[in-house]
C-alpha distance (Angstrom), angle and dihedral (degrees) to the residues before:
residue distance angle dihedral
X1 . . .
X2 3.79 . .
X3 3.82 119.9 .
X4 3.78 120.2 -116.1
X5 3.79 93.8 -103.0
X6 3.80 122.8 28.3
X7 3.78 118.2 -170.7
X8 3.78 113.3 -152.6
X9 3.77 94.1 -140.9
X10 3.82 90.2 56.7
X11 3.79 100.6 30.1
X12 3.80 92.8 94.9
X13 3.77 124.6 51.5
X14 3.80 112.6 -120.6
X15 3.82 116.8 -129.6
X16 3.77 112.7 -79.6
X17 3.79 108.5 -102.6
X18 3.81 95.0 -145.2
X19 3.79 124.0 41.7
X20 3.79 91.3 -170.1
X21 3.76 139.1 19.8
X22 3.80 103.5 -148.6
X23 3.77 115.3 119.8
X24 3.77 111.7 -130.4
X25 3.79 123.9 -160.3
X26 3.78 123.3 -143.3
X27 3.80 115.3 -86.5
X28 3.76 134.4 -167.3
X29 3.83 89.1 -110.1
X30 3.80 92.9 59.3
X31 3.83 112.5 138.4
X32 3.83 114.5 -144.7
X33 3.80 126.7 -146.9
X34 3.80 113.3 -80.7
X35 3.82 94.4 33.1
X36 3.78 112.9 144.7
X37 3.81 139.3 -164.9
X38 3.80 119.8 -161.4
X39 3.78 135.0 -170.2
X40 3.78 92.1 -133.1
X41 3.83 95.2 53.2
X42 3.82 92.6 42.1
X43 3.82 90.8 -147.1
X44 3.80 127.0 152.1
X45 3.81 144.9 -169.2
X46 3.82 114.8 -118.6
X47 3.78 134.2 -161.5
X48 3.80 116.4 -110.6
X49 3.82 92.2 -104.6
X50 3.80 92.6 45.8
X51 3.81 94.1 -124.1
X52 3.82 94.3 118.9
X53 3.80 136.1 33.2
X54 3.79 134.8 -171.6
X55 3.79 115.9 -144.1
X56 3.79 147.5 109.9
X57 3.78 121.1 -61.9
X58 3.81 136.4 177.3
X59 3.78 110.5 -85.7
X60 3.81 94.0 -162.1
X61 3.76 141.7 -17.9
X62 3.80 89.3 -66.2
X63 3.79 109.5 94.7
X64 3.81 93.1 -148.5
X65 3.81 93.9 60.7
X66 3.79 111.8 84.5
X67 3.79 132.8 163.6
X68 3.79 131.2 -165.3
X69 3.77 117.4 -127.0
X70 3.80 151.2 128.3
X71 3.79 119.4 -88.5
X72 3.78 138.4 172.3
X73 3.80 110.2 -85.1
X74 3.80 106.1 173.4
X75 3.81 116.7 136.2
X76 3.81 86.9 -133.1
X77 3.81 89.7 66.9
X78 3.79 119.5 75.7
X79 3.80 113.0 -116.4
X80 3.81 93.2 -114.9
X81 3.84 89.9 52.3
X82 3.82 96.1 54.1
X83 3.78 96.2 113.7
X84 3.80 122.9 -160.7
X85 3.81 111.2 -116.0
X86 3.83 102.7 179.5
X87 3.80 133.6 23.8
X88 3.80 124.6 -166.8
X89 3.79 109.2 -120.9
X90 3.79 96.0 3.0
X91 3.79 107.5 -94.3
X92 3.80 98.2 -8.4
X93 3.80 109.4 151.7
X94 3.80 129.0 -159.7
X95 3.79 139.0 -170.9
X96 3.79 131.4 -97.3
X97 3.82 95.7 -92.0
X98 3.79 96.5 50.0
X99 3.80 127.9 119.3
X100 3.81 142.7 -159.8
X101 3.79 118.6 -144.2
X102 3.79 144.7 177.0
X103 3.80 95.4 -135.9
X104 3.78 125.3 -142.4
X105 3.82 90.8 -103.9
X106 3.82 92.1 56.5
X107 3.80 102.0 -99.2
X108 3.79 128.2 129.1
X109 3.80 107.4 -134.4
X110 3.81 133.7 -178.7
X111 3.80 115.6 -151.8
X112 3.82 119.3 -160.0
X113 3.80 114.5 -151.4
X114 3.82 91.8 -160.8
X115 3.80 96.4 59.9
X116 3.80 96.4 25.4
X117 3.82 91.0 -131.3
X118 3.79 140.9 101.9
X119 3.80 104.9 -98.9
X120 3.81 98.5 -175.9
X121 3.80 136.7 21.0
X122 3.80 136.3 173.3
X123 3.84 90.8 -133.9
X124 3.80 92.6 -137.7
X125 3.82 101.1 128.0
X126 3.84 89.9 113.9
X127 3.82 95.1 51.5
X128 3.85 98.3 76.3
X129 3.79 94.7 -118.7
X130 3.80 115.0 -170.6
X131 3.82 102.7 175.0
X132 3.80 147.2 -10.5
X133 3.80 132.2 -128.2
X134 3.79 132.1 -167.3
X135 3.81 102.9 -144.5
X136 3.77 123.8 -141.2
X137 3.82 89.6 -110.3
X138 3.84 91.8 60.0
X139 3.83 96.7 -99.6
X140 3.81 115.5 136.9
X141 3.83 108.9 -151.2
X142 3.79 136.7 -177.2
X143 3.81 117.4 -143.6
X144 3.79 131.8 -157.9
X145 3.78 127.2 -144.6
X146 3.79 91.5 -79.2
X147 3.82 90.0 52.6
X148 3.80 92.7 -112.3
X149 3.79 119.0 145.9
X150 3.82 108.8 -110.3
X151 3.82 97.6 167.7
X152 3.81 134.4 14.8
X153 3.78 137.0 179.5
X154 3.81 89.6 -131.2
X155 3.83 86.9 71.6
X156 3.82 92.4 56.1
X157 3.82 105.1 45.7
X158 3.79 121.5 -179.3
X159 3.82 112.5 -164.5
X160 3.82 100.8 -39.0
X161 3.81 141.1 69.2
X162 3.81 121.1 -158.5
X163 3.82 125.4 -156.2
X164 3.78 109.1 -75.3
X165 3.79 93.1 22.1
X166 3.82 118.4 124.3
X167 3.80 131.3 -146.6
X168 3.80 115.2 -154.3
X169 3.80 133.0 -171.9
X170 3.79 93.6 -89.8
X171 3.81 95.6 49.9
X172 3.79 133.1 73.5
X173 3.76 143.7 -177.1
X174 3.80 114.7 -128.2
X175 3.79 123.6 -166.3
X176 3.78 116.0 -112.6
X177 3.79 117.4 -101.8
X178 3.78 105.6 -106.4
X179 3.80 99.6 136.4
X180 3.79 139.7 10.5
X181 3.81 93.2 -80.5
X182 3.79 109.5 32.7
X183 3.80 101.9 85.8
X184 3.81 91.2 57.8
X185 3.83 88.1 74.9
X186 3.81 120.3 91.1
X187 3.80 139.2 167.0
X188 3.80 113.9 -140.3
X189 3.78 137.3 172.6
X190 3.80 110.1 -133.5
X191 3.78 122.5 -139.0
X192 3.79 87.7 -110.2
X193 3.79 92.0 59.5
X194 3.80 105.2 -100.7
X195 3.78 126.0 130.3
X196 3.78 107.9 -133.7
X197 3.79 134.7 -170.1
X198 3.80 105.9 -146.8
X199 3.78 135.7 -170.3
X200 3.82 110.5 -146.2
X201 3.80 103.8 -34.9
X202 3.79 107.5 -52.2
X203 3.83 111.9 36.6
X204 3.82 114.2 85.8
X205 3.81 111.5 -171.1
X206 3.83 99.7 169.3
X207 3.81 135.3 25.5
X208 3.78 131.7 -176.1
X209 3.81 91.0 -123.8
X210 3.78 90.7 -134.7
X211 3.82 121.4 153.5
X212 3.78 116.1 -85.8
X213 3.81 104.7 -98.6
X214 3.77 132.9 143.1
X215 3.80 129.3 -129.5
X216 3.79 95.5 35.7
X217 3.79 126.4 148.8
X218 3.80 129.5 -159.7
X219 3.79 117.9 -134.1
X220 3.81 134.2 178.1
X221 3.81 114.2 -138.6
X222 3.78 126.3 -148.8
X223 3.81 90.3 -124.0
X224 3.82 92.4 64.0
X225 3.80 100.3 -94.7
X226 3.81 123.8 132.5
X227 3.81 107.0 -156.6
X228 3.76 142.4 -178.9
X229 3.80 110.8 -146.2
X230 3.80 131.9 -174.3
X231 3.81 127.9 -132.7
X232 3.82 88.9 -80.7
X233 3.83 91.2 53.4
X234 3.80 91.7 -111.3
X235 3.82 113.9 149.2
X236 3.82 112.3 -118.9
X237 3.83 98.1 168.8
X238 3.78 135.8 9.2
X239 3.78 144.9 165.6
X240 3.78 124.7 -154.5
X241 3.77 129.8 -142.8
X242 3.80 116.9 -121.9
X243 3.83 88.5 -111.6
X244 3.81 93.0 47.9
X245 3.82 111.7 166.6
X246 3.81 92.2 2.9
X247 3.79 120.0 135.0
X248 3.79 100.3 -88.3
X249 3.78 124.7 166.5
X250 3.80 99.3 -155.4
X251 3.82 139.7 5.0
X252 3.76 137.5 -179.6
X253 3.81 138.1 173.2
X254 3.81 116.4 -136.3
X255 3.80 137.0 -178.4
X256 3.79 98.5 -137.6
X257 3.77 126.7 -146.2
X258 3.82 90.5 -104.7
X259 3.82 90.0 63.7
X260 3.81 96.5 -107.5
X261 3.79 123.4 124.5
X262 3.81 112.6 -133.7
X263 3.78 137.5 179.3
X264 3.81 114.1 -143.1
X265 3.79 129.2 -162.1
X266 3.78 135.1 -171.8
X267 3.79 122.8 -161.3
X268 3.77 126.1 -178.8
X269 3.77 132.7 10.4
X270 3.81 118.4 -49.5
X271 3.80 91.4 -3.1
X272 3.79 124.2 146.8
X273 3.77 127.1 -111.5
X274 3.78 114.1 -99.5
X275 3.80 131.4 -168.3
X276 3.81 111.4 -109.9
X277 3.84 97.7 171.7
X278 3.79 137.9 7.2
X279 3.79 130.5 -172.7
X280 3.83 99.1 -136.7
X281 3.79 112.7 42.8
X282 3.81 94.7 -170.0
X283 3.80 107.7 54.8
X284 3.81 90.5 -158.5
X285 3.82 87.2 65.3
X286 3.80 89.7 65.7
X287 3.79 107.0 100.9
X288 3.83 113.9 -105.4
X289 3.80 94.7 2.3
X290 3.80 87.5 154.5
X291 3.79 94.3 33.1
X292 3.78 111.3 -170.7
X293 3.79 93.4 -17.8
X294 3.78 104.9 80.9
X295 3.78 147.1 -80.9
X296 3.81 121.9 -31.9
X297 3.81 114.7 -117.3
X298 3.80 132.9 158.6
X299 3.79 115.8 -111.9
X300 3.81 126.2 -144.8
X301 3.80 91.5 -84.3
X302 3.79 91.7 56.9
X303 3.79 96.8 -109.5
X304 3.81 123.8 124.3
X305 3.79 115.3 -103.3
X306 3.80 133.7 179.9
X307 3.80 122.2 -122.4
X308 3.79 132.0 174.0
X309 3.83 109.0 -138.0
X310 3.81 95.7 -179.5
X311 3.81 95.7 85.8
X312 3.81 93.4 -120.3
X313 3.77 101.6 109.7
X314 3.78 142.0 -3.1
X315 3.81 94.1 -161.9
X316 3.81 110.0 103.2
X317 3.81 90.0 -155.3
X318 3.81 92.8 60.6
X319 3.79 123.3 82.6
X320 3.79 112.5 -94.6
X321 3.80 100.6 -146.5
X322 3.77 128.9 178.2
X323 3.82 105.1 -97.0
X324 3.81 98.4 -132.4
X325 3.82 113.7 95.5
X326 3.81 100.7 171.9
X327 3.78 93.4 -110.9
X328 3.81 103.0 94.7
X329 3.79 115.0 158.1
X330 3.79 91.3 -165.2
X331 3.78 139.2 32.1
X332 3.79 123.8 -45.5
X333 3.80 124.8 -122.1
X334 3.78 130.1 -166.4
X335 3.81 112.9 -137.6
X336 3.82 113.9 -151.5
X337 3.81 122.3 -134.5
X338 3.79 112.1 -173.9
X339 3.81 122.6 -154.9
X340 3.81 89.2 17.8
X341 3.78 131.8 122.9
X342 3.80 117.3 -163.9
X343 3.79 131.3 -170.5
X344 3.76 135.4 178.1
X345 3.79 121.3 -112.9
X346 3.80 103.1 -168.4
X347 2.98 98.4 61.9
X348 3.82 95.5 17.5
X349 3.80 96.9 -158.7
X350 3.80 120.4 82.5
X351 3.78 127.8 -151.1
X352 3.82 106.4 -107.6
X353 3.80 126.1 -159.3
X354 3.82 140.2 155.8
X355 3.79 114.2 -105.0
X356 3.76 145.8 133.0
X357 3.79 120.3 -95.8
X358 3.81 93.0 -100.0
X359 3.80 93.0 44.1
X360 3.79 89.9 50.9
X361 3.80 91.9 52.0
X362 3.81 93.1 44.6
X363 3.80 93.4 48.5
X364 3.79 90.8 58.8
X365 3.78 93.9 43.0
X366 3.81 91.8 53.9
X367 3.82 96.0 42.6
X368 3.83 109.5 87.7
X369 3.81 91.2 -153.3
X370 3.82 98.5 48.0
X371 3.80 115.1 104.0
X372 3.82 100.9 173.1
X373 3.78 141.1 -5.7
X374 3.81 135.1 -157.0
X375 3.80 124.0 -153.9
X376 3.80 116.5 -157.6
X377 3.78 100.6 -140.6
X378 3.79 92.7 -167.4
X379 3.80 99.9 102.9
X380 3.80 95.6 -87.5
X381 3.84 92.3 94.9
X382 3.79 90.5 -146.1
X383 3.79 116.0 164.8
X384 3.83 114.7 -161.3
X385 3.80 114.1 -163.2
X386 3.82 123.4 -163.8
X387 3.79 123.4 -156.0
X388 3.76 99.8 -174.2
X389 3.79 137.3 76.4
X390 3.80 89.9 -134.8
X391 3.80 98.9 91.4
X392 3.76 133.5 155.9
X393 3.78 134.3 161.4
X394 3.78 150.2 142.2
X395 3.80 131.4 -76.3
X396 3.80 125.4 -168.6
X397 3.83 135.4 143.6
X398 3.81 89.0 -118.6
X399 3.81 92.4 60.9
X400 3.80 115.8 97.2
X401 3.82 93.7 -165.6
X402 3.80 118.8 114.7
X403 3.79 122.0 -153.7
X404 3.79 132.3 -164.7
X405 3.80 122.3 -158.6
X406 3.78 119.7 -161.8
X407 3.80 117.6 -128.1
X408 3.78 136.9 172.5
X409 3.81 116.5 -111.7
X410 3.80 92.4 -147.8
X411 3.85 104.6 121.4
X412 3.81 90.6 -148.3
X413 3.77 88.0 65.2
X414 3.81 91.1 67.4
X415 3.79 101.2 31.2
X416 3.83 96.8 90.5
X417 3.82 91.5 50.9
X418 3.80 97.2 51.1
X419 3.81 108.9 25.8
X420 3.82 115.3 87.8
X421 3.77 113.6 -109.9
X422 3.79 91.9 -119.7
X423 3.82 91.3 60.5
X424 3.79 90.5 59.9
X425 3.83 94.4 54.1
X426 3.84 127.9 79.1
X427 3.81 111.2 -96.8
X428 3.87 121.1 -131.9
X429 3.79 118.2 -111.9
X430 3.83 120.1 -110.6
X431 3.80 114.4 -95.6
X432 3.80 92.5 -111.0
X433 3.77 92.5 55.7
X434 3.77 91.3 44.4
X435 3.79 90.6 53.8
X436 3.80 93.8 49.5
X437 3.78 91.1 50.2
X438 3.79 90.9 69.6
X439 3.78 89.4 69.5
X440 3.80 94.8 61.4
X441 3.84 93.0 83.7
X442 3.79 131.2 -160.7
X443 3.83 97.9 -28.2
X444 3.79 89.6 57.1
X445 3.80 90.9 47.7
X446 3.81 90.8 51.7
X447 3.78 89.7 47.9
X448 3.79 90.4 49.9
X449 3.80 91.6 50.9
X450 3.81 90.9 46.8
X451 3.78 89.9 49.5
X452 3.80 91.4 49.1
X453 3.81 89.6 53.0
X454 3.80 90.2 51.1
X455 3.82 90.9 48.4
X456 3.81 91.4 47.7
X457 3.81 91.0 49.9
X458 3.76 91.2 49.6
X459 3.82 90.7 50.2
X460 3.81 89.1 51.4
X461 3.80 91.0 51.1
X462 3.80 91.0 48.7
X463 3.83 91.6 49.8
X464 3.82 92.4 49.0
X465 3.81 90.6 47.0
X466 3.80 90.6 48.7
X467 3.81 91.7 51.3
X468 3.79 90.4 48.3
X469 3.79 92.1 50.0
X470 3.80 91.2 45.9
X471 3.79 92.3 53.7
X472 3.77 91.7 47.2
X473 3.80 91.8 47.7
X474 3.79 91.7 52.6
X475 3.77 91.7 48.3
X476 3.78 91.0 45.8
X477 3.78 91.5 50.6
X478 3.78 90.3 55.2
X479 3.78 91.6 43.4
X480 3.78 93.2 52.2
X481 3.78 90.7 53.5
X482 3.79 91.3 50.1
X483 3.78 96.4 42.4
X484 3.76 126.6 105.7
X485 3.81 136.7 31.9
X486 3.79 92.7 -87.8
X487 3.80 96.3 54.8
X488 3.79 96.5 111.7
X489 3.80 94.1 139.9
X490 3.78 128.7 90.3
X491 3.77 127.6 -109.5
X492 3.79 120.8 -137.9
X493 3.81 114.4 -142.5
X494 3.77 131.9 -174.8
X495 3.78 123.2 -120.7
X496 3.81 89.9 -108.0
X497 3.80 89.9 55.2
X498 3.82 91.2 48.7
X499 3.81 89.0 54.0
X500 3.78 90.3 51.4
X501 3.81 93.8 49.5
X502 3.81 92.9 48.8
X503 3.80 95.8 43.4
X504 3.81 89.2 -114.9
X505 3.83 90.5 -47.1
X506 3.78 92.4 -59.3
X507 3.82 100.0 148.6
X508 3.80 110.0 54.9
X509 3.81 114.1 179.8
X510 3.82 98.9 174.8
X511 3.81 137.8 -7.6
X512 3.84 107.2 -50.8
X513 3.83 89.8 -7.2
X514 3.80 121.6 115.0
X515 3.77 137.6 177.1
X516 3.79 118.6 -124.1
X517 3.78 131.1 -174.6
X518 3.77 127.7 -143.7
X519 3.82 125.8 -167.0
X520 3.79 118.2 -70.5
X521 3.82 87.2 38.0
X522 3.76 93.2 -76.6
X523 3.82 110.0 160.0
X524 3.80 126.3 -150.9
X525 3.79 133.4 174.9
X526 3.81 122.5 -124.9
X527 3.80 119.6 -153.3
X528 3.81 118.3 -159.7
X529 3.81 113.3 -147.2
X530 3.78 120.5 -151.9
X531 3.78 99.9 -148.9
X532 3.78 141.9 124.2
X533 3.81 92.5 -154.5
X534 3.79 113.3 148.4
X535 3.80 113.6 -98.5
X536 3.82 94.1 -118.3
X537 3.79 93.1 52.2
X538 3.79 91.4 45.1
X539 3.80 93.1 51.8
X540 3.79 89.8 46.8
X541 3.81 90.7 52.3
X542 3.81 92.2 46.6
X543 3.79 89.6 50.5
X544 3.81 89.6 55.6
X545 3.80 98.3 46.4
X546 3.80 91.6 39.0
X547 3.81 90.6 58.5
X548 3.82 93.1 61.0
X549 3.78 116.6 113.3
X550 3.81 118.1 -173.4
X551 3.79 130.3 131.6
X552 3.82 90.9 -128.0
X553 3.81 95.2 52.5
X554 3.79 123.9 83.3
X555 3.78 108.9 -118.6
X556 3.81 117.3 -113.1
X557 3.80 105.6 -138.4
X558 3.78 104.7 176.5
X559 3.76 148.3 -27.8
X560 3.78 147.1 -147.5
X561 3.79 118.7 -129.5
X562 3.79 116.4 -175.8
X563 3.81 127.3 139.9
X564 3.82 93.3 -102.9
X565 3.81 100.6 24.7
X566 3.79 130.4 53.1
X567 3.82 124.5 170.3
X568 3.78 139.1 167.3
X569 3.81 122.4 -147.2
X570 3.81 116.9 -146.6
X571 3.77 133.5 -175.0
X572 3.80 111.3 -99.4
X573 3.80 120.8 -121.4
X574 3.77 125.2 -147.4
X575 3.81 100.6 -127.9
X576 3.79 98.0 41.9
X577 3.78 127.1 -146.3
X578 3.80 122.1 -8.4
X579 3.80 90.3 -132.1
X580 3.82 90.7 60.6
X581 3.82 91.0 49.0
X582 3.80 92.0 52.8
X583 3.81 90.0 52.0
X584 3.81 93.5 49.2
X585 3.86 110.7 75.2
X586 3.80 93.1 -156.1
X587 3.81 93.6 50.7
X588 3.80 92.2 38.8
X589 3.82 90.9 60.8
X590 3.79 88.3 60.4
X591 3.80 88.9 59.8
X592 3.80 95.2 87.8
X593 3.78 123.3 -176.0
X594 3.80 91.0 -98.6
X595 3.80 92.0 51.5
X596 3.81 92.6 48.0
X597 3.78 93.2 51.7
X598 3.80 89.8 47.1
X599 3.79 88.7 51.4
X600 3.80 90.4 53.2
X601 3.81 91.2 50.7
X602 3.82 93.1 45.4
X603 3.80 94.1 50.4
X604 3.83 91.1 45.9
X605 3.81 90.5 52.5
X606 3.81 91.2 48.8
X607 3.82 93.6 52.2
X608 3.81 91.5 43.6
X609 3.82 88.5 53.2
X610 3.82 91.5 50.9
X611 3.81 91.3 49.7
X612 3.78 100.8 45.2
X613 3.80 114.7 10.4
X614 3.81 106.5 47.8
X615 3.79 125.7 95.4
X616 3.79 86.0 -101.7
X617 3.78 133.6 6.0
X618 3.82 114.1 -75.6
X619 3.77 123.2 -172.7
X620 3.76 124.5 -164.0
X621 3.78 96.3 -142.9
X622 3.81 98.2 -168.6
X623 3.81 110.1 39.4
X624 3.81 114.7 172.5
X625 3.79 140.7 123.7
X626 3.80 89.7 -81.7
X627 3.81 92.7 69.8
X628 3.78 100.1 40.0
X629 3.81 112.1 92.5
X630 3.81 129.2 -164.3
X631 3.79 126.0 -134.2
X632 3.79 126.0 -149.6
X633 3.83 90.7 -77.6
X634 3.81 93.8 47.0
X635 3.79 90.8 -108.2
X636 3.82 116.3 153.2
X637 3.81 120.5 -102.9
X638 3.81 114.2 -178.2
X639 3.79 115.0 -147.0
X640 3.83 138.7 -177.4
X641 3.80 92.6 40.1
X642 3.79 122.5 156.0
X643 3.81 94.8 26.8
X644 3.81 95.5 117.8
X645 3.82 91.8 99.5
X646 3.80 91.4 47.0
X647 3.79 89.5 57.6
X648 3.79 92.3 48.4
X649 3.80 93.7 -114.1
X650 3.79 100.4 113.4
X651 3.80 115.8 153.0
X652 3.79 136.9 169.5
X653 3.80 118.7 -60.8
X654 3.81 91.2 -113.3
X655 3.81 94.3 49.5
X656 3.80 92.3 44.6
X657 3.81 92.4 49.6
X658 3.81 91.1 50.9
X659 3.78 91.1 50.7
X660 3.80 90.8 51.6
X661 3.81 89.2 50.9
X662 3.81 90.9 51.8
X663 3.80 91.9 47.2
X664 3.79 89.5 50.6
X665 3.80 90.9 54.1
X666 3.80 90.1 55.0
X667 3.81 90.3 44.8
X668 3.82 91.4 56.9
X669 3.81 92.7 49.6
X670 3.82 92.4 48.1
X671 3.80 92.5 48.2
X672 3.80 95.1 47.1
X673 3.80 96.1 43.1
X674 3.80 100.4 35.3
X675 3.82 88.1 -135.9
X676 3.76 125.1 134.6
X677 3.78 115.3 -101.8
X678 3.81 111.0 -94.3
X679 3.78 134.3 167.5
X680 3.81 91.9 -106.2
X681 3.81 99.1 44.2
X682 3.79 90.2 105.6
X683 3.78 93.0 49.9
X684 3.82 91.4 47.3
X685 3.82 92.5 49.4
X686 3.79 91.6 46.4
X687 3.80 92.8 52.5
X688 3.81 91.1 50.5
X689 3.80 91.2 47.8
X690 3.82 94.0 45.5
X691 3.81 91.3 51.3
X692 3.80 90.8 51.3
X693 3.83 94.6 -112.1
X694 3.79 96.5 127.0
X695 3.82 95.1 148.6
X696 3.80 90.5 59.5
X697 3.80 89.1 65.9
X698 3.81 91.8 59.7
X699 3.81 119.7 93.2
X700 3.81 108.8 -99.7
X701 3.80 91.6 -139.3
X702 3.82 91.6 66.9
X703 3.79 110.1 106.8
X704 3.79 124.7 -156.3
X705 3.77 132.5 24.3
X706 3.78 123.6 -24.0
X707 3.80 115.6 -149.2
X708 3.80 103.9 -124.7
X709 3.82 94.1 -157.9
X710 3.81 92.0 52.1
X711 3.80 90.1 46.9
X712 3.81 91.3 51.2
X713 3.81 92.6 49.4
X714 3.79 93.2 46.0
X715 3.81 93.7 49.8
X716 3.79 94.0 45.3
X717 3.80 95.6 49.8
X718 3.82 92.1 42.8
X719 3.81 90.6 54.0
X720 3.82 91.0 47.5
X721 3.82 87.3 53.9
X722 3.82 88.2 57.7
X723 3.80 96.7 53.5
X724 3.79 113.3 138.2
X725 3.81 91.5 -140.3
X726 3.80 104.7 76.0
X727 3.81 91.3 -150.8
X728 3.80 90.1 62.3
X729 3.79 95.0 58.9
X730 3.82 117.2 104.6
X731 3.78 123.2 -126.4
X732 3.80 116.9 -109.0
X733 3.81 88.8 -111.7
X734 3.79 88.9 59.7
X735 3.81 90.7 45.9
X736 3.81 90.5 56.9
X737 3.80 91.7 50.5
X738 3.81 92.0 51.2
X739 3.82 94.4 48.0
X740 3.79 90.7 48.4
X741 3.81 90.4 50.8
X742 3.82 97.4 -118.2
X743 3.82 91.9 114.0
X744 3.79 127.3 41.2
X745 3.77 121.3 -144.4
X746 3.80 131.8 -149.9
X747 3.83 123.1 -122.2
X748 3.80 108.8 -76.5
X749 3.76 127.7 -117.3
X750 3.77 120.3 -120.8
X751 3.80 101.4 -74.9
X752 3.79 94.5 -140.3
X753 3.76 135.2 76.1
X754 3.81 95.7 -101.8
X755 3.82 120.4 61.8
X756 3.78 128.0 -142.2
X757 3.78 100.0 -173.1
X758 3.79 118.5 122.6
X759 3.78 105.9 -119.9
X760 3.81 92.5 -112.3
X761 3.81 92.1 51.7
X762 3.79 100.7 55.5
X763 3.82 109.4 146.3
X764 3.79 118.6 -115.2
X765 3.80 124.2 -96.3
X766 3.79 112.9 -61.1
X767 3.77 107.8 -98.6
X768 3.78 142.3 146.5
X769 3.79 115.0 -144.2
X770 3.78 126.5 -162.2
């Protein structure tokens, strides 16, 4: 609830100056400003006890991919066992001539020699940092002149927790990117106090089972206990390692690349790390253990393996897709898989209903979009329907689930997979027959030529038909993943599939923006992103922006993530981009005053949602009429949000929010006036408002009445958004209240550095009143 009077210069909390309050004395391992680590010199910063070191390490088998991070460094640990426990920027990689530095203004920066840019920074230049220290517990801290901690690596974990390190609600562990699936896994602490292992953003496959309580924090203890503690440090939930309280030299908790959370311990000199606790006992219960490559089963040695039971492929490196592609030319059969539980990956949420076994099977068989269904034969009568080809699961004799996979009965559909290649090729004639054929003369030769032409024509027809079917199958695959009211997940497509959906990028509607068509005439929009962002970071970002759900945001439906190609797939909207409507006189006339004010309110609500109501802060970064789309009712749908990091322009949450507020102010003035956005549009609008000529700001093409009170509110709040003093800008929540008329706003000051007020006409103190 808003207070009665909200002052703009105090309406937003400034960043806390100190992130900790522990006084730290100088140590021999103190790192002064200007200190630098480089790949070429292979130097490092060590803790005073030598147990930890910060330096560059090989990110993969490729020698030109290095990351900067903290690793174990004790002489009692074998070199090959010195695990990395923190990485700057997740899995950011840099070239062989890169460096990491504590700059003179107190900021940790990572420079990449390949791109020639800084790819990661601690963003601490405003915190008066005087030095850095790598603590003996593996925590890298930055200190100010009073030796207070103002930044620490423990607050920005990567995939590992060390003893003494906390995990709060707004932090997470994310598995390192070592394959196409691993970085989808994260460990998070919910607001209700449960630790959760999550796939993407909406599939929870393990929880701590702790009581529902707020304000809890997870902490790893040196004695091998993982605990949840309240604000009074009382333990409300804990798990113990199997070597709890034993004499152990080192421990750490890591979210591994296979999606399982494990606690590791090392005892004795030159020993190896061993697992002393793991969250999910049965690895096949970890969501998407086999990813796109089959069903998880345990082999004879007791280790999980991936098999494709659908008869499509025996190569574990090839996608194991459900065989049904919604284009059967013959009857449909349902193949039964006992003791098997299946689930869709893209999207990862299945449609769940109550039904009998036969009803469950029949519902999938009659649904043209269903590819497979699983019936939980455990008394719950739950029927889980999948509408995607991207299916994985778990099979074990102990499972009482029964699954049905839809297949076409057309024998031609399976001929290429089972017939030997030689049987599909023309066979040579025996020598005796070949010799006799010479005696047939010219008529036979003509007949042979004529036959060859017929054969060639038939081959051409088959090739064209195959290409047609291939395009349709790709489009149908995408359509099946998008289909249905429960398809909230994202589909991952290859670059080749993107080309097919866009008709080789034939229909461009804006720079890097293309129309694509799915089956049943369902349009989507494909956005090409010019970025070199690492695949793990890109997928993480897509997972965040894809989890948004607001009526004024364009829905992100899928993406392509390959080293050289990255795309986002958006829902298409009937009336296109607002910028195009403003440039088209016929369409512009349909943008009445009422519709324009509604557009302002809708966009404000969308940005406010991104700033304050998402799982984590999302900025738009480039708000303008070119990335606001219109649906069939001319309602606003904001698109291309959250791409600031993709473009390498990431800034602090506060700075990004203020930029969005300023961009919104310009957006309102452009929409109301119909003018193009210019640097002086704010100054022009202010002069018209200050002289009392409000109607001159309104687009002349608007027909009908213009509500003068709405116009006054819109102009005032837009000009407050453009204030030069960042502290004077409103929050987007306040902007919404003003536009809706639930808050009143005082006359704005001139939003530029120079003032044009006569001294006797200075406006009153900046204030919003309820």
